[in-house]
N, C-alpha and C positions, 0 to 999 in steps of 0.2 A: 775591273777595279780590284776585286778581291784577290786575284792572282798577284797583282802588283803590290797590294798592301801586305800580303804574306811574304813577299820577297822570295817566292819560289823560283822565279826566273829574274834575270837582270833586267832593269828598267830599259836599258838600251835595246835588248833583244825583243821585249814586248813592243816597244815603240817601232822597231823595224818591222815586226810582224803586222802591226796595225797601219804601217806606212805613214807614220806621223813623226814629227821631230820629238826628241826626248824631252825638251822643255815643255812642250804641249802636254805630254803625259804627266809630267810633274805638276803642272797647273791643274789638270783634271783631278789628280790625287789630292792636291791641296784643297780644291773646291769640295771634293767628296768629304774630306775631314771636317770642313766648315759646316756642310749640310748635315752631317751626322752629329755635330756638337762636340767633336773632339778637338776643334781649334776655333779661335776667335776670328771673326770677319763677317762680311756680308754674305748671307746665304744666296742661293740661286734666285729665289723669289724676291729677296730684297734687291739684288742686283738688277733684276728685270724691272722692278718698280722704279729704281733709280734711272734706268735707261728711258723708261716711259715718261718720266717727269722731265727729262732733259730734252726730249724731242721738241722740235719747233712747231708747236700747235697752239691754236687759240685757247685750248683748255689751260695752257700755262698762264694765260692772261685772265682766266676765270670766266671766259665767255661761253665755253662749252659748245662752240661751233666747229664744224669740220671745214677746213679750207686750206689753201696752199700757203707756202712759206712767204710768198711775195705779199699776200694780203696781211699776214702776220706782221711783216716788216712795216707795211703801210700803217697798220693799226698802232704799232709801237711808236712810229714817228709822230702820228697825230696825238698820241697820249704823252709825248715828250720823253719816252723811255729810250735810253741809249745804252749801248754796251761799251766795253773797253776796246779801243782800237790798238792793235799790236803791230801796225805797219811801221817799218823803219823809215826814219826821216833822214834825208841826205843833207 
């Protein structure tokens, strides 16, 4: 990251050497700036917490049980919880 931040080599060259696409390296640099406090946004830890909270688990329902997504769906149905359906209607 430090090499890319100092711009000693072109970003495209660094990305090619790492065998990743250039946009991926730009995203890593952006996330590094956020983690270091040089830019605003969700830090890596905050992003991981957000992903954890979005996962389909009963802990989202406040039950604290470990079980599969089908059980979660059944529990939501019995509780009367529904999501938004984005299916196209013909």
